[in-house]
C-alpha positions as CSV (number, residue, x, y, z in Angstrom):
1,M,4.5,-6.9,-32.3
2,T,5.2,-3.9,-34.6
3,P,4.3,-0.4,-33.4
4,L,1.7,-0.1,-36.3
5,R,-0.1,-3.2,-35.3
6,Q,-0.2,-2.1,-31.7
7,K,-1.5,1.3,-32.7
8,M,-4.3,-0.4,-34.7
9,I,-5.2,-2.7,-31.8
10,D,-5.3,0.2,-29.4
11,L,-7.6,2.2,-31.6
12,M,-9.9,-0.7,-32.2
13,T,-10.0,-1.4,-28.4
14,F,-10.7,2.3,-27.7
15,R,-13.6,2.2,-30.3
16,Q,-14.9,-0.9,-28.5
17,F,-14.8,-3.0,-31.7
18,S,-16.0,-6.6,-31.2
19,P,-13.4,-9.4,-31.0
20,K,-14.6,-10.7,-34.4
21,T,-13.9,-7.3,-35.9
22,H,-10.4,-7.3,-34.4
23,Q,-9.7,-10.7,-35.9
24,V,-11.0,-9.8,-39.4
25,Y,-9.3,-6.4,-39.6
26,L,-5.9,-7.6,-38.3
27,G,-6.1,-10.7,-40.5
28,T,-6.6,-8.5,-43.6
29,I,-3.6,-6.3,-42.8
30,V,-1.4,-9.3,-41.9
31,H,-2.3,-11.0,-45.3
32,L,-1.5,-7.7,-47.1
33,S,1.8,-7.3,-45.4
34,D,2.9,-10.9,-45.9
35,Y,2.0,-10.7,-49.6
36,Y,4.4,-7.7,-50.3
37,H,6.8,-8.6,-47.5
38,C,6.8,-5.0,-46.2
39,S,4.9,-2.7,-43.9
40,P,1.5,-1.5,-45.2
41,E,2.7,2.1,-44.6
42,R,5.0,1.7,-47.6
43,L,2.4,0.5,-50.1
44,S,0.7,2.5,-52.8
45,E,-3.1,2.7,-53.5
46,Q,-2.6,0.6,-56.6
47,Q,-0.7,-2.1,-54.7
48,V,-3.4,-2.4,-52.1
49,T,-6.1,-2.5,-54.8
50,D,-4.2,-5.1,-56.8
51,W,-3.7,-7.3,-53.7
52,L,-7.4,-7.2,-52.8
53,M,-8.6,-8.1,-56.2
54,H,-6.0,-10.8,-56.7
55,T,-6.7,-12.4,-53.3
56,A,-10.4,-12.2,-53.6
57,N,-10.3,-13.9,-56.9
58,E,-7.7,-16.5,-55.9
59,R,-9.5,-17.5,-52.7
60,N,-12.9,-17.1,-54.1
61,W,-14.0,-14.7,-51.4
62,S,-17.7,-14.0,-51.0
63,P,-19.0,-10.4,-51.5
64,S,-19.4,-10.2,-47.7
65,T,-15.7,-11.2,-47.2
66,V,-14.5,-8.6,-49.7
67,H,-16.6,-5.9,-48.0
68,Q,-15.1,-6.8,-44.6
69,A,-11.5,-6.8,-46.0
70,L,-12.1,-3.3,-47.5
71,M,-13.4,-2.0,-44.3
72,G,-10.3,-3.2,-42.5
73,L,-8.1,-1.5,-45.1
74,K,-10.0,1.7,-44.8
75,F,-9.7,1.6,-41.1
76,L,-5.9,1.2,-41.3
77,Y,-5.3,3.9,-43.9
78,F,-7.9,6.5,-42.9
79,Q,-8.2,6.1,-39.1
80,V,-4.9,4.7,-38.0
81,L,-2.5,6.2,-40.5
82,K,-4.6,9.3,-41.2
83,R,-4.1,9.0,-44.9
84,S,-7.2,10.9,-46.1
85,D,-5.6,11.1,-49.6
86,F,-5.4,7.3,-49.8
87,M,-7.9,6.4,-52.5
88,L,-9.0,2.8,-53.1
89,E,-10.7,2.7,-56.5
90,I,-12.5,-0.6,-56.1
91,T,-15.9,-1.5,-57.4
92,L,-17.3,-3.9,-54.9
93,P,-19.2,-7.0,-55.9
94,K,-22.9,-7.1,-55.1
95,R,-23.8,-9.0,-52.0
96,N,-25.8,-12.1,-52.6
97,Q,-29.5,-11.6,-51.6
98,R,-30.2,-15.3,-50.8
99,I,-33.2,-16.2,-48.7
100,P,-32.3,-19.2,-46.5
101,L,-34.6,-22.2,-46.5
102,L,-37.2,-21.6,-43.9
103,L,-37.8,-24.1,-41.1
104,T,-41.6,-24.7,-41.0
105,Q,-43.4,-24.7,-37.6
106,K,-43.8,-28.5,-37.9
107,E,-40.1,-28.9,-38.4
108,V,-39.3,-26.7,-35.4
109,F,-41.7,-28.7,-33.4
110,H,-40.0,-32.0,-34.3
111,L,-36.6,-30.4,-33.7
112,L,-37.6,-29.4,-30.2
113,N,-38.7,-32.9,-29.5
114,V,-35.3,-34.5,-30.3
115,P,-33.1,-33.4,-27.3
116,D,-33.1,-35.9,-24.4
117,N,-31.0,-33.3,-22.4
118,L,-32.8,-30.5,-20.6
119,K,-30.0,-28.0,-21.2
120,H,-30.1,-28.6,-25.0
121,L,-33.9,-28.4,-25.0
122,T,-33.8,-25.1,-23.2
123,L,-31.1,-23.7,-25.4
124,L,-33.0,-24.4,-28.6
125,S,-36.3,-23.3,-27.1
126,V,-34.9,-19.9,-26.0
127,C,-33.2,-19.4,-29.3
128,Y,-36.4,-19.9,-31.3
129,G,-38.9,-18.6,-28.8
130,C,-37.0,-15.2,-28.5
131,G,-35.5,-15.0,-32.0
132,L,-31.9,-14.6,-30.7
133,R,-28.6,-14.5,-32.5
134,V,-26.3,-17.3,-31.3
135,S,-23.9,-14.8,-29.8
136,E,-26.8,-13.3,-27.8
137,L,-28.0,-16.8,-26.8
138,V,-24.7,-17.9,-25.2
139,S,-24.2,-14.5,-23.4
140,L,-27.5,-14.7,-21.4
141,T,-27.2,-14.6,-17.6
142,Q,-29.8,-15.1,-14.9
143,D,-29.9,-11.3,-14.5
144,D,-31.3,-11.0,-18.0
145,I,-34.5,-12.7,-17.1
146,D,-37.4,-10.5,-15.9
147,S,-39.9,-13.1,-14.7
148,E,-42.4,-10.5,-13.5
149,R,-42.8,-8.7,-16.8
150,L,-42.1,-11.8,-18.9
151,L,-39.2,-10.1,-20.7
152,L,-35.7,-11.2,-21.7
153,R,-33.0,-8.6,-21.8
154,I,-30.4,-8.7,-24.5
155,V,-27.3,-6.9,-23.4
156,E,-25.1,-5.4,-26.1
157,G,-26.5,-7.2,-29.0
158,K,-25.2,-6.5,-32.5
159,G,-24.2,-2.9,-32.7
160,K,-23.8,-2.9,-28.9
161,K,-27.5,-2.2,-28.4
162,D,-29.6,-3.4,-25.6
163,R,-33.2,-4.5,-26.1
164,M,-36.1,-6.4,-24.5
165,V,-37.7,-9.4,-26.0
166,P,-41.1,-11.0,-24.9
167,L,-40.8,-14.2,-22.9
168,S,-43.7,-16.6,-23.0
169,P,-44.9,-18.1,-19.7
170,T,-44.2,-21.6,-21.0
171,L,-40.6,-20.7,-21.9
172,L,-40.1,-19.1,-18.6
173,K,-41.3,-22.2,-16.8
174,L,-38.8,-24.3,-18.9
175,I,-36.0,-22.0,-18.0
176,K,-36.8,-22.3,-14.3
177,Q,-36.8,-26.0,-14.5
178,Y,-33.5,-26.1,-16.3
179,W,-31.9,-23.6,-13.9
180,R,-33.0,-25.6,-10.8
181,A,-31.8,-28.9,-12.2
182,W,-28.5,-27.8,-13.7
183,H,-27.4,-24.9,-11.4
184,P,-25.5,-23.1,-14.1
185,N,-22.7,-20.7,-12.9
186,Y,-23.8,-17.1,-13.8
187,Y,-24.3,-17.7,-17.5
188,L,-27.6,-19.3,-18.4
189,F,-25.8,-21.8,-20.7
190,S,-22.4,-22.1,-19.1
191,R,-19.7,-24.6,-19.6
192,Y,-20.2,-27.5,-17.2
193,H,-19.4,-26.3,-13.7
194,Q,-17.5,-23.3,-15.0
195,R,-18.1,-19.6,-14.9
196,Q,-17.7,-19.3,-18.6
197,A,-20.3,-19.0,-21.3
198,M,-21.0,-21.9,-23.7
199,S,-19.1,-21.4,-26.9
200,V,-20.9,-20.5,-30.2
201,S,-19.5,-23.7,-31.8
202,S,-21.1,-25.8,-29.0
203,A,-24.5,-24.2,-29.5
204,Q,-24.2,-24.9,-33.2
205,K,-23.4,-28.5,-32.5
206,V,-26.5,-28.9,-30.3
207,F,-28.6,-27.5,-33.2
208,R,-27.0,-29.7,-35.8
209,Q,-27.6,-32.8,-33.7
210,A,-31.2,-31.9,-33.1
211,K,-31.7,-31.2,-36.8
212,K,-30.3,-34.5,-37.7
213,G,-32.4,-36.3,-35.2
214,A,-35.5,-34.6,-36.6
215,G,-34.7,-35.7,-40.1
216,I,-34.3,-32.2,-41.4
217,D,-31.9,-31.9,-44.3
218,K,-32.3,-28.2,-45.0
219,K,-29.0,-26.2,-45.0
220,G,-28.3,-23.7,-42.3
221,G,-27.1,-23.5,-38.7
222,I,-28.7,-22.4,-35.5
223,H,-29.5,-18.9,-37.0
224,S,-32.2,-20.8,-38.9
225,L,-34.3,-20.6,-35.6
226,R,-34.1,-16.8,-35.6
227,H,-35.3,-16.8,-39.2
228,A,-38.1,-19.1,-38.3
229,Y,-39.1,-17.0,-35.3
230,A,-39.2,-13.8,-37.4
231,T,-41.3,-15.3,-40.2
232,H,-43.7,-17.1,-38.0
233,Q,-44.3,-13.9,-36.0
234,L,-45.0,-11.9,-39.1
235,E,-47.4,-14.5,-40.4
236,S,-49.3,-14.4,-37.1
237,G,-49.9,-10.7,-37.6
238,L,-47.1,-9.1,-35.5
239,P,-46.5,-5.5,-36.9
240,I,-43.2,-5.2,-38.8
241,H,-41.9,-2.3,-36.6
242,Q,-42.4,-4.4,-33.5
243,L,-40.5,-7.3,-35.0
244,Q,-37.8,-5.0,-36.0
245,R,-37.4,-4.0,-32.3
246,F,-37.5,-7.6,-31.1
247,L,-34.8,-8.7,-33.6
248,G,-32.6,-5.6,-32.8
249,H,-32.5,-4.5,-36.4
250,S,-31.3,-0.9,-36.9
251,D,-32.5,-0.9,-40.5
252,I,-36.2,-1.8,-41.2
253,H,-35.1,-3.1,-44.6
254,L,-33.4,-6.0,-42.8
255,T,-36.7,-7.0,-41.2
256,L,-38.7,-6.6,-44.5
257,R,-36.7,-9.4,-46.0
258,Y,-38.8,-11.9,-44.0
259,L,-41.9,-10.8,-46.0
260,H,-40.5,-12.9,-48.9
261,W,-41.5,-16.1,-47.1
262,L,-45.0,-17.4,-47.2
263,P,-45.4,-20.2,-44.6
264,E,-48.6,-22.1,-44.5
265,S,-49.5,-21.9,-40.8
266,H,-50.4,-19.0,-38.6
267,V,-49.3,-19.9,-35.2
268,M,-47.0,-17.6,-33.2
269,A,-43.7,-18.9,-31.9
270,S,-44.8,-18.4,-28.4
271,D,-48.0,-20.4,-29.1
272,L,-46.0,-23.2,-30.6
273,L,-43.9,-23.5,-27.5
274,A,-47.1,-23.3,-25.4
275,H,-48.3,-26.5,-27.1
276,F,-45.0,-28.2,-26.7
277,T,-44.7,-30.3,-23.6
278,P,-41.3,-31.9,-23.2
279,D,-41.1,-35.5,-21.9
280,E,-40.8,-35.8,-18.2
281,A,-37.7,-37.8,-18.6
282,V,-36.0,-34.8,-20.2
283,L,-37.2,-32.4,-17.4
284,N,-35.8,-34.8,-14.9
285,T,-32.4,-35.3,-16.6
286,H,-30.6,-34.0,-13.5
287,D,-33.1,-35.5,-11.2
288,K,-32.5,-33.6,-7.9
289,V,-34.3,-30.3,-8.2
290,N,-33.1,-27.7,-5.7
291,S,-36.1,-26.3,-3.8
292,H,-34.1,-23.2,-3.2
293,G,-33.7,-22.5,-6.9
294,T,-33.6,-19.0,-8.3
295,F,-36.4,-16.9,-9.7
């Protein structure tokens, strides 16, 4: 490992950047260095600009990917190398403002009726019922559940911010049934008999299987449940500033995007889950319920 790369890693670690940011920033600099076969320290502003434009066009990068690459370049030259005079004259492409296809409440209901596995049912129900990002979902632990106040604590969500999200009584009951039956190790959704959180890809796979089983052909991954939660809550009359807090948005404009949807029904996400009664066979998937269960 070169001293420059180590210096960049050390600074990102000190700043407590997420693992994903580490990966994106380092990947950008590695690609830049490999392209010119030399250290980024020796490159001019024009060379860096030419590389970014050429690579973005050749690889058909999305506007979001171009933005991420530019942030990685700026971090290297401005923060690591202290090159305040290093000017990157780049006009960034506009980000696409696409509105994902919304899952209707009827579709969510059908989707939650698909799993024949209590763990998968609970996973999808918590994701929708609390409007979580998938990274937040797989990071949940038993300590994050406040059963007395009916709240779910999200620890270090996006932007490393903690927040509290309402937890419906029906959802809490389902979580308790799941915990007593499966005995997860520390993480709410752990890898089987391991003290490790379920991977994001595994959670996505659970969602895709349920969506297929429900006959839903709309594009989108498990994040669709978060979109559905937000829109259904707004349509039920939840004030926008409260939804902003529940979703963990730092910018109210991110929350306002959900106003573009006009769903037909007016049932809250928590109400939908209250009307949802999973099959007893699902609840008894792991038949022996520990009478000394937690909560």
